[in-house]
C-alpha positions in Angstrom: -12.6 0.6 16.5 -10.6 -2.8 15.7 -11.1 -4.6 12.4 -10.9 -8.4 13.3 -9.4 -10.8 10.6 -7.9 -14.4 11.7 -6.1 -15.4 8.7 -2.9 -17.3 8.0 0.3 -16.2 6.5 0.0 -15.6 2.8 3.6 -14.6 2.3 2.8 -11.3 1.5 4.8 -8.0 2.6 2.8 -6.2 5.0 3.2 -2.7 6.1 2.6 -1.2 9.6 2.1 2.3 10.0 1.7 4.1 13.6 0.6 7.8 14.2 0.6 9.5 17.4 -1.6 12.3 18.0 -2.8 14.4 21.0 -5.7 12.4 21.7 -5.3 8.8 19.9 -2.4 6.9 18.8 -3.6 4.9 15.6 -2.2 1.9 13.9 -3.0 0.2 10.7 -2.0 -2.8 8.5 -1.6 -2.2 4.6 -1.3 -5.1 2.3 1.2 -4.5 -1.0 -2.1 -2.9 -2.8 -2.3 -0.4 -0.1 -5.6 -2.0 1.2 -6.1 -1.6 5.0 -6.4 -5.2 6.5 -6.2 -4.1 10.2 -6.6 -1.0 12.1 -7.2 0.3 15.6 -7.3 3.6 17.7 -5.8 3.6 21.3 -5.6 6.3 23.6 -2.5 8.6 23.5 -0.3 8.2 27.0 1.5 10.8 28.6 4.6 9.2 27.9 3.7 8.5 24.2 5.5 5.2 24.1 2.7 3.4 25.9 0.3 4.1 23.4 2.5 3.2 20.4 3.1 0.0 22.2 -0.8 -0.6 22.7 -1.3 0.1 19.3 1.0 -2.0 17.8 0.2 -5.2 19.9 -3.7 -4.8 19.0 -3.1 -4.8 15.2 -0.5 -7.7 15.5 -3.4 -9.7 17.5 -5.8 -8.8 14.9 -3.5 -10.4 12.2 -3.2 -13.6 13.4 -0.9 -15.8 11.5 -0.1 -13.1 9.0 1.7 -11.0 11.6 4.9 -12.8 10.2 4.4 -11.2 7.0 4.9 -7.6 8.5 8.3 -6.3 7.2 8.1 -2.9 7.6 7.1 -0.6 10.4 6.7 3.2 10.1 6.0 5.8 12.7 5.0 9.1 13.0 5.5 10.5 16.6 5.3 13.7 18.5 8.2 12.7 21.0 10.4 15.7 19.5 7.6 18.2 19.7 6.6 17.3 23.3 10.3 17.3 24.3 10.6 21.1 23.0 7.2 22.5 24.1 7.8 20.7 27.7 11.4 21.6 27.7 12.3 18.0 29.2 14.8 15.8 27.9 16.7 18.0 25.8 20.5 18.0 25.5 23.1 20.6 26.0 24.4 22.0 23.2 27.5 24.0 22.1 26.7 26.5 19.1 29.4 27.6 16.5 28.1 30.5 14.1 30.3 31.1 11.1 30.2 34.7 10.0 32.3 37.1 11.9 32.6 40.2 11.6 29.1 39.8 9.9 25.9 38.9 11.9 27.6 40.1 15.3 24.3 42.2 16.0 22.4 39.1 16.8 23.8 36.6 19.0 22.7 32.9 18.6 19.5 31.9 20.0 18.8 35.7 21.2 15.3 35.4 20.4 14.6 32.1 22.1 12.3 31.7 25.4 14.6 32.4 28.2 13.7 29.0 29.9 14.2 26.9 26.8 17.6 28.9 26.0 18.9 28.3 29.8 17.9 24.3 29.2 19.8 24.0 25.7 22.7 26.3 25.6 26.1 25.0 26.8 28.0 28.0 25.2 28.1 30.0 21.9 30.8 31.6 19.7 30.6 33.8 16.7 33.7 32.9 14.6 35.3 33.9 11.4 33.8 32.1 8.4 30.8 32.3 6.2 30.2 33.2 2.6 28.5 35.9 0.7 25.6 35.2 -1.7 28.1 34.3 -4.7 30.3 32.0 -2.6 32.7 34.6 -1.8 34.0 33.9 1.7 33.2 36.6 4.3 36.3 35.3 6.1 38.5 32.3 6.3 37.6 29.7 8.7 39.9 30.2 12.0 40.9 26.6 12.9 42.5 27.7 16.2 39.7 29.8 17.1 37.3 26.9 16.9 39.6 24.6 19.1 40.0 27.2 21.4 36.1 27.7 21.8 35.7 24.1 22.4 38.5 23.7 24.8 36.9 26.5 26.9 33.5 24.9 27.3 32.6 24.0 30.9 29.9 21.5 32.2 28.4 18.6 30.2 28.0 18.8 26.5 25.6 16.4 24.6 26.3 17.9 21.1 27.6 20.7 18.9 25.4 22.6 16.3 27.3 24.6 13.3 25.7 27.1 11.2 27.4 29.1 8.7 26.2 32.0 6.5 25.0 30.8 3.3 26.2 27.2 4.0 23.3 25.4 2.3 25.2 26.3 -0.9 28.7 26.6 0.5 28.9 23.8 3.1 32.9 23.2 3.2 33.4 25.3 6.2 30.7 23.4 8.4 32.1 20.2 7.4 35.6 21.3 8.4 34.3 22.5 11.9 32.6 19.1 12.3 36.1 17.4 11.7 37.7 19.8 14.2 35.0 19.0 16.9 35.6 15.2 16.7 39.4 15.6 16.9 39.1 18.1 20.1 36.3 16.4 22.0 36.0 13.0 20.4 34.0 11.3 17.5 31.2 10.2 19.9 30.2 14.0 20.2 27.3 14.2 17.7 27.5 17.4 15.3 24.3 19.0 13.6 25.2 21.0 10.5 22.9 23.6 9.3 23.5 22.9 5.9 21.4 19.6 6.4 18.5 20.9 8.5 17.2 24.3 7.2 16.7 26.4 4.3 18.3 29.9 3.4 18.0 32.3 6.2 20.7 32.4 8.9 18.8 33.0 12.3 16.0 30.5 11.5 18.3 28.0 10.3 20.3 28.1 13.1 17.4 27.7 15.2 16.4 24.6 13.6 20.1 23.4 13.9 20.3 23.9 17.5 16.9 22.1 18.1 17.9 19.2 16.0 21.3 19.0 18.1 19.2 19.1 21.4 16.8 16.3 20.3 19.6 13.9 19.5 19.0 12.0 23.1 15.2 12.1 22.8 15.6 10.6 19.2 18.0 7.7 20.7 15.4 7.0 23.4 12.6 6.7 21.0 14.5 4.5 18.6 15.4 2.1 21.3 11.8 2.0 22.6 10.3 1.4 19.2 12.8 -1.6 18.2 12.2 -3.2 21.5 8.6 -3.0 21.0 9.0 -4.6 17.3 11.3 -7.1 18.7 9.3 -8.1 21.7 6.2 -8.6 19.3 8.5 -10.9 17.0 8.7 -8.9 14.1 12.4 -10.5 13.1 13.7 -8.8 10.2 11.2 -6.0 10.0 12.6 -2.5 8.7 11.7 0.3 11.0 11.2 3.8 9.6 10.0 7.4 10.9 7.9 9.8 9.1 9.3 12.9 8.0 7.4 16.3 8.0 7.0 16.4 4.0 5.2 13.4 3.7 8.2 10.9 3.1 9.8 8.5 5.5 13.7 8.1 6.6 15.5 5.3 8.2 16.3 4.9 11.8 19.8 6.0 11.3 18.8 9.1 9.5 16.1 10.1 12.2 18.5 9.9 14.8 20.6 12.3 13.0 17.7 14.6 12.2 15.1 14.3 14.7 13.8 17.7 14.0 12.6 16.7 10.7 9.7 14.2 12.6 8.1 17.6 13.6 4.9 18.1 11.7 5.0 14.7 10.5 1.3 14.0 11.8 -0.4 16.4 9.6 1.6 15.4 6.5 0.8 11.7 7.3 -3.0 12.7 7.2 -2.8 14.6 4.0 -0.7 11.6 2.3 -3.2 9.1 3.7 -6.6 10.9 3.1 -5.2 11.3 -0.6 -4.3 7.8 -1.0 -7.7 6.5 0.7 -9.8 9.1 -1.4 -7.8 8.1 -4.7 -7.0 12.1 -5.5 -4.0 13.8 -6.4 -4.8 17.3 -5.5 -7.4 18.2 -2.8 -8.2 20.0 0.6 -7.9 17.8 3.4 -9.5 18.3 6.9 -8.5 15.9 9.7 -10.7 16.4 12.5 -9.4 14.9 15.7 -10.5 15.3 19.5 -8.6 18.6 20.1 -8.2 20.4 16.6 -9.2 20.4 13.1 -5.9 20.3 10.9 -6.5 21.5 7.2 -3.9 21.1 4.4 -3.6 21.1 0.6 -2.2 17.7 -1.3 -0.7 18.4 -4.5 0.3 15.7 -6.8 0.1 13.6 -4.0 2.3 15.3 -1.7 1.5 18.1 1.1 2.0 21.5 0.1 4.7 23.1 2.0 4.5 26.5 4.1 6.6 29.2 2.4 6.9 31.1 6.0 9.0 30.6 9.0 7.3 28.3 11.7 7.6 28.6 15.5 8.2 25.7 17.7 7.8 25.8 21.2 8.5 29.5 20.8 11.3 29.2 18.2 11.1 30.8 14.9 12.3 28.1 12.2 12.7 27.8 8.5 12.9 23.9 8.1 10.3 22.5 5.9 6.7 22.1 7.3 3.4 21.2 5.5 1.1 24.2 5.1 -1.4 23.3 7.9 -4.0 25.5 9.3 -5.1 24.4 12.6 -8.5 25.5 14.3 -9.9 24.7 17.6 -12.7 22.5 16.2 -12.5 18.8 17.5 -14.8 16.2 19.0 -13.8 17.2 22.4 -13.8 21.0 22.0 -16.0 22.6 24.7 -19.0 24.5 24.3 -20.5 27.0 26.8 -24.2 25.8 27.1 -25.5 29.0 28.0 -24.0 30.9 25.4 -22.9 28.5 22.5 -19.4 29.8 23.1 -16.9 27.5 21.4 -13.5 26.4 22.7 -10.9 27.0 22.4 -9.9 24.2 25.1 -10.9 20.5 24.6 -11.4 17.7 26.9 -8.8 15.6 24.3 -8.5 12.0 25.6 -10.9 12.7 28.6 -13.8 12.9 26.0 -15.2 9.5 26.7 -15.5 9.9 30.5 -16.3 13.7 30.8 -18.7 14.5 27.9 -22.3 14.6 28.4 -23.2 11.9 26.0 -20.7 9.5 28.4 -22.1 10.4 31.4 -20.1 13.3 32.1 -20.9 17.0 33.0 -19.2 18.8 29.9 -21.1 20.0 26.6 -18.8 19.3 23.8 -19.2 19.3 19.8 -19.6 15.3 19.9 -22.6 15.9 22.0 -23.9 18.8 19.8 -23.3 16.3 16.7 -25.3 13.6 18.6 -28.2 15.8 19.3 -28.5 17.2 15.9 -28.3 13.6 14.5 -24.6 14.1 12.7 -22.8 11.4 14.4 -23.2 7.8 13.1 -21.4 4.6 14.0 -21.4 3.9 18.0 -21.9 7.5 18.6 -25.4 7.4 17.2 -26.6 5.1 19.7 -25.7 7.6 22.6 -28.0 10.7 23.8 -27.5 13.9 25.4 -30.3 15.7 27.8 -32.5 17.8 25.6 -33.5 20.6 27.7 -34.2 23.7 25.6 -31.5 25.9 26.7 -28.8 23.2 26.6 -30.2 22.3 22.8 -30.0 25.9 21.7 -26.5 26.3 23.1 -25.2 23.1 21.6 -26.9 23.9 18.1 -25.1 27.5 18.2 -21.9 25.9 19.1 -22.0 23.5 16.1 -23.0 26.3 13.6 -19.8 28.2 14.9 -18.0 25.2 14.4 -19.1 25.0 10.7 -18.4 28.7 10.2 -14.7 28.3 11.3 -14.2 25.2 8.8 -16.0 27.4 6.2 -13.5 30.1 6.7 -10.6 27.9 7.0 -11.3 26.2 3.8 -11.7 29.5 2.0 -8.2 30.5 3.2 -6.6 27.4 1.6 -8.6 27.3 -1.7 -7.1 30.3 -3.2 -10.7 31.5 -4.6 -11.5 28.1 -6.2 -14.8 26.5 -5.5 -14.3 23.3 -7.3 -11.5 21.8 -5.3 -12.7 18.7 -3.5 -12.6 18.4 0.2 -11.4 14.9 1.8 -12.9 14.5 5.3 -10.9 12.1 7.7 -10.3 11.9 11.4 -12.2 10.5 14.2 -14.2 13.8 14.1 -15.0 13.7 10.6 -19.0 13.9 11.4 -18.5 17.7 12.5 -18.0 18.5 8.7 -21.2 18.9 7.0 -21.6 17.5 3.3 -23.1 20.8 2.2 -20.0 23.0 3.4 -20.0 26.2 1.1 -16.7 26.9 -0.9 -15.8 23.5 -2.1 -16.7 20.9 -4.6 -17.3 17.4 -3.7 -16.8 16.4 -0.2 -15.2 12.8 0.1 -15.6 10.8 3.1 -13.0 7.9 2.3 -13.3 4.5 3.9 -10.9 4.1 7.2 -10.7 7.9 6.9 -10.5 7.9 10.7 -7.1 6.3 10.5 -5.9 8.3 7.6 -2.7 9.5 9.5 -1.3 6.1 10.2 -2.3 4.9 6.4 -0.1 7.9 5.5 3.0 6.6 7.6 2.4 3.2 6.3 2.3 4.0 2.5 4.8 6.7 2.2 8.3 6.7 0.4 11.6 7.5 1.5 12.5 11.2 0.6 15.5 13.8 0.7 15.9 17.6 -0.4 18.5 20.0 -1.3 19.3 23.4 -2.0 21.4 25.5 -4.3 22.2 29.1 -4.7 23.2 30.1 -8.1 23.5 33.0 -10.4 20.4 33.2 -13.0 22.4 32.3 -16.0 24.0 29.1 -14.2 20.7 27.8 -13.0 20.8 24.6 -15.4 23.8 23.6 -13.6 22.5 24.5 -10.0 19.3 22.3 -10.9 21.4 19.3 -11.9 23.3 19.6 -8.6 20.4 20.2 -6.4 18.6 17.0 -8.1 21.6 14.8 -7.5 22.0 16.1 -3.8 18.3 15.6 -3.5 18.4 11.9 -4.9 21.4 11.1 -2.4 19.7 12.3 0.5 16.6 10.2 -0.5 18.9 7.1 -0.9 20.5 7.9 2.8 17.0 8.0 4.1 16.3 4.7 2.7 14.8 5.0 -0.8 15.9 2.1 -3.4 18.8 3.6 -5.4 17.3 2.2 -8.7 14.0 3.7 -8.2 14.3 7.3 -6.5 13.1 10.3 -8.7 13.0 13.8 -8.2 9.2 14.8 -8.2 9.7 18.8 -7.5 12.2 21.6 -8.4 11.1 25.1 -7.3 13.1 28.3 -8.5 12.9 31.5 -6.2 14.5 34.8 -6.6 17.0 35.7 -3.7 15.9 39.0 -2.3 18.6 41.7 -1.7 21.3 40.2 -4.1 23.3 42.7 -6.2 23.2 40.3 -9.0 20.3 38.0 -10.4 20.5 35.0 -8.3 18.0 32.4 -7.9 17.3 29.9 -5.2 17.0 26.2 -6.5 14.9 23.5 -4.1 14.7 20.1 -5.3 13.0 17.3 -3.7 13.5 13.6 -4.6 11.5 10.4 -3.3 11.5 6.6 -4.1 10.2 3.4 -2.8 11.9 2.0 0.1 15.0 -0.2 -0.2 14.9 -3.8 0.3 18.2 -3.9 1.5 18.5 -4.4 5.3 20.3 -2.1 7.7 20.7 -1.3 11.4 17.1 -0.2 11.0 15.9 -3.8 10.8 15.3 -6.0 13.9 18.0 -8.8 14.2 17.3 -12.4 13.7 18.2 -14.8 16.4 21.3 -16.5 16.1 
């Protein structure tokens, strides 16, 4: 669906948000008051970039003369996730772990799927270094051992990943290794430091750091493609940002260094966009797409984050991710007509060609909703065959979908029954208004493109983590807060308007003394200063 508006330039600064899903690529344009003035849904293409290009081109054409007022382009993309899942376009990474003689029982990447490890790993070494929880060095960094490993590498090396024990709190050794890498292999070799990527937890943080290094080439290609689209559309001087997986944004230079942070940005965008459209700060959000329903919790306007390690393409990681529950309930989810069995497979982007309502032969939840009179808009004009057996199967499938949604909401609500439920996404009609276990069900206008709205309205953000003795936690909070502010500014936030919005203290397990982990998050409006993220003006 496209909202057509032919208007001339008003001089207002407009924001264009794009979000890539498994079925559709959505784009919206927001005015300074965050009102949606244009939006579109385009099919996601196999190469992803084609769908992005179509979405951007469509909404800009819809703007008419106001296209020149678009000053910011924000994108949430699945390029990184797709590259890992498909084992495609990943770089070769040399891995250095600092921690010998500790941690020798678990070599780097030991739990990775064999095919992915063989694709990515160019060599690994466990070298002296690392710290105890209180900052005491496990052993001194051996500079010559680092040089020797780097010189021993054979074949092409695209990047180096460095991970030291407790390096998020004590990063000096990782920084030294980075300097040695550049002195030995050249300054053009990118280096991924674990202190910048993951949280405390050696193996999961190491995994995330290696994935980040393997994605550098993917990030560079996506950046060039997006800048080309923006430049070809004549958005001279527009600033370009990528969405992070905590509901904030990062400038292109930042995204090229930390591409792993784009993983999970889609659900985070949906949660942020749904909260804005529904005008709520705290709620459960369900985004019903063509393949799945993603449920999450928004707290004070930001997605609640998962405290558990997450698997990406079979690799266990601990970098921040939104606390999202995905279930196989979507508009394209198949129904077995004879039994009412639901999914788990889906037609995805083939819904409009293969589903019963569109002349195909596959029964889906969309067909069930049309039969039961639950689908609105253009779908309400469609019909499905109405034989008794088929009708019963479709009804049973829809009932099972409602049961799965009810169970999922109950898991996220922590026993509360007064929490509002914000329903967004193209398949929002699948969620009943009387779903048990929630308070008010809110269906905001433009909810079908909430994910793109979330990308367009987000702030630039950063975070940091410190380990400290309990009695020194005030100083640790101050250090973590300042580091988070610095990271937010690096990601593109206005230095004069960035603020710390969340500080979390948690005890460190298995510590001989009372030790706490301090996590700080900061965010702020985007800076008005130009950078390489902007499309250059013609000379």
